[in-house]
KOLDREN-332593 format. One record per residue (C-alpha): residue in three letters; x, y, z. Coordinates in steps of 0.1 Angstrom, whole numbers, plus 5000, padded with zeros to 4 digits. Each point is the difference from the previous one (the first is absolute). Layout:
BEGIN
ALAXYZ
...
This chain:
BEGIN
MET491211613584
PHE502749924975
LYS498849744974
VAL502049794976
TYR498849714978
LEU501449655002
ASP499049854966
ALA496850174989
PRO499350024963
ASN500650324981
LEU496950084978
GLY499150334983
GLU498450174971
ILE501549794973
GLU498649685017
LYS496650175002
GLU500250084963
TYR500849644989
LEU497449855023
THR497350244986
ARG501049904964
ALA499649635009
ILE496650065017
ASP498750234972
ALA500949734974
GLY498049755019
TYR502949765003
VAL500449945037
SER500649625002
THR502449774982
VAL499250124965
GLY501450344988
PRO502950164982
PHE502050115031
VAL501049645009
SER502049944968
LYS501450355001
PHE501249955036
GLU501649674992
GLU501850154970
LYS501350305018
PHE501049805030
ALA501949754978
GLY501850304984
TYR500950155033
ILE501449675014
GLY501749914967
VAL498449674991
ARG498049864971
LYS496849935019
ALA498150095031
ILE496749845011
SER497850185025
VAL498449805028
GLN498050065032
SER502950005025
GLY503749935005
THR498949675016
ALA498149914968
ALA503150094980
LEU502149765019
HIS497449734999
MET499650034962
ALA503849994995
LEU500349685020
TYR497049854982
GLU501450084966
LEU503349845009
SER498149685010
ILE501150025036
GLU498049745018
LYS499849745028
GLY503449845007
ASP501850314989
GLU502050235023
VAL500450384997
ILE502650195020
VAL498950335016
PRO501550235026
ALA498850005036
LEU499750385001
THR497150094978
PHE496350065000
VAL498249665000
ALA498550084966
SER503449904986
ILE499549655014
ASN496349924999
PRO499849974962
ILE502549715002
LEU497549825023
TYR497250104976
ALA501949814973
GLY500349695022
ALA503850045003
LYS502250025030
PRO501650335010
VAL503549975013
ILE500650305023
VAL503750115004
ASP501850285018
VAL500950344987
ASP503250204998
PRO500550215031
GLU501050314981
THR497650024970
TRP497249805018
ASN499549814967
ILE500249634994
ASP503549865006
SER501449834969
GLU502049765022
GLU496949905017
ILE498349934967
LYS502849764990
LYS499749815033
ALA496249964995
ILE500149864965
THR498849644996
LYS499049784971
ASN496450145004
THR501050364998
LYS498450174970
ALA500150375006
ILE501350295021
ILE497950305010
PRO502450295009
VAL498250295017
HIS501450354995
LEU499150095035
TYR498850365006
GLY501250104965
ASN503649875006
PRO501249794970
CYS501349655007
ASP503449894988
MET498649884967
ASP503449894985
ALA500449745028
ILE496449894998
MET500049964962
LYS503349815001
ILE498549755025
ALA496849974979
LYS502149924969
GLU502249755017
TYR497149815015
ASN497550064971
LEU497550195022
TYR497350254992
VAL500350355015
ILE496850205008
GLU500950345013
ASP497850145027
ALA500450364990
THR496750105017
GLU501850265022
SER502850104976
LEU498550184970
GLY502650244987
ALA503049825017
THR502949894978
TYR502849755001
LYS502950084976
GLY497750254983
ARG497249744994
GLN496650035016
THR499249745026
GLY497649744986
THR501949974967
PHE502649745010
GLY497949695007
ASP497549804980
PHE497350235014
GLY499950325020
CYS497050075023
PHE498850345011
SER497450145024
PHE497950314998
ASN498449985034
GLY499050335016
ASN503350055018
LYS502449924971
LEU502150244980
ILE497150034975
THR496649875007
THR496949884981
GLY498149955032
GLY500849634998
GLY501549834970
GLY503349854988
MET502149924970
ILE502049714986
VAL502850094976
THR502149784977
ASP501849994967
ASP498449664992
GLU497250104977
LYS498549654998
ARG499749965037
ALA498750365003
LYS497249934975
HIS499049685019
ILE499950185033
LYS497950284985
PHE497649734988
LEU500049825034
VAL499250315021
ASN496850054979
GLN498649675012
ALA501749834970
ARG497250114978
ASP500249954962
ASN498050304989
SER499749874964
LYS497749725014
GLY498050205024
TYR500149875036
TYR502449724992
HIS502949925023
PRO502549744988
GLU501949995033
MET499750125036
GLY500350375003
PHE500150275027
ASN498050325006
TYR503250215005
ARG499350294976
MET500750365007
THR497150244996
ASN500050304976
ILE499550235030
GLU503149865017
ALA502050034968
ALA498950364995
LEU501450075035
GLY503249824991
LEU500550204969
ALA499750325019
GLN502449895027
LEU502549894974
GLU500250364987
ARG501250105035
ILE502349715008
ASP503350184994
LYS499050275026
PHE498949735024
LEU503349824997
GLU502050325004
LYS498150075033
LYS500549645014
ARG503750024993
ASN500450355014
PHE498149895032
ARG502549735006
LYS502950244996
ILE498450235025
TYR499549725026
GLN503649894994
LYS501450365004
VAL498150055033
LEU500349665016
ASP503349864987
ASP502050145029
LEU497949795025
PRO502049685007
CYS496849815007
ILE498650064965
LYS500849774970
PHE498350054966
GLN499149724976
GLN502949994976
GLU500049984962
SER501849724982
ASN502950104977
ASN498850144967
ALA496550055014
SER497850315003
GLY497149965023
SER496650174995
TRP499550005038
TRP496349945001
LEU500550025037
THR503150125018
CYS500849755028
VAL502649985027
LYS501249775028
ILE500250155034
ASP502449835024
LYS499950195033
ASN499949855035
ASN497549734989
ILE497650274988
ASP496449894997
ILE498850094965
ASP496350005008
ASP500750255029
LEU502050224977
MET497349994973
LEU497450115027
LYS502350295010
LEU500450114964
LYS496349974994
GLU499350245029
LYS502350254983
GLY498249974966
ILE502449754984
PRO498449684987
SER502249704995
ARG499649624995
ARG501849685009
ILE502249824976
PHE498349704985
MET499849715025
PRO502249714989
ALA497949744982
SER501249735023
LYS498050165028
MET496749934982
PRO498549685013
TYR499149864965
LEU503550084987
ARG502349885028
LYS500549654985
PHE501450154968
SER502750225016
LYS503749965006
SER501850185028
CYS499850374993
PRO501850205027
ASN500750304978
ALA496350044992
TYR499149985036
GLU502650265010
ILE498850244973
TYR496449955011
ASN500850055037
GLN501950324994
GLY498550134968
ILE497550294993
CYS498650164968
LEU500050385000
PRO497650244984
THR500650004962
SER496850104983
THR500450234970
LEU497350215015
ASN502750135023
GLU502450284991
GLU503750005008
GLU499550245029
ASP497549765015
ILE502549714998
LYS502850215015
LYS497850105029
ALA498949635005
ALA503649894999
LEU501050265027
ILE497149895022
ILE501149644996
LYS503650105009
GLU498850195031
THR497849715011
LEU502949754997
ASN502350245019
ASP497650035030
């Protein structure tokens, strides 16, 4: 039967080589040379002064909030359409998430909804570059400047995406990335915080190592966190970085193939880029509006034909513990009800994606 991959990681000989070097050196935990090398190379790729490696994208967001002293009584504005990991760190910090609707075209946080949600308690905005599609950062940064708000970019899905030629994650006070197994590049788990603020970067690097003052042994002058990346993870990340340009090329070509094959179907609508943006398209996603189609039923039919897929993230306001923090979000609900993520793993070849697109088209035409 035909097989295509949804979001599986792409690992090969170079990854084996780097992992073997880490194991042979005996540095498998949070001590070892690959960690600092990965941070340095990642910062260079993104175009920032500093990058601090952590255990996950969630940890990255948590540390950014913590470093900015976001705490009880503060409010942080986030989009309704995102993975809950964009929102949970706000609760970890003791603050209140304010969940707002998204733009119906880009599926990203709506700047007009941000304005409506601002109160005297608002301290920060977390724009999420959903599925690798950059937010309208000009509008968001203008609002942040006007109201004196911090901006923490959730770029966990958008590595390689750009807005006006700048990498996502470089506009706000911090940018946060994820290297989970299904992301553009992976370290198995892991994440990264990027910033041009060297003082804050130094402090975060200190905090994620349990805030330990090594010059005094096991002495900890403040509360820290066990959020360090391991040397093995960093070795994997370095290997993946060497292949990132090829991965990005594939992701963007896959989207073009889907568009070419599916664009003539009136029921299909692709997630749209903002002006001046270039998406990395971690996942290519579409809305399907056809005779009240049941997305779960469609996914089952596609699975039977060898095409894996997944639902769009469920709006945060549907989660029992987050309902009280949410405004009305009709756009997020419509996208969720009609949306589906298509196979986009870089393990696939272009012919695989073309065949998958044709099968999807045939299924929708039945």
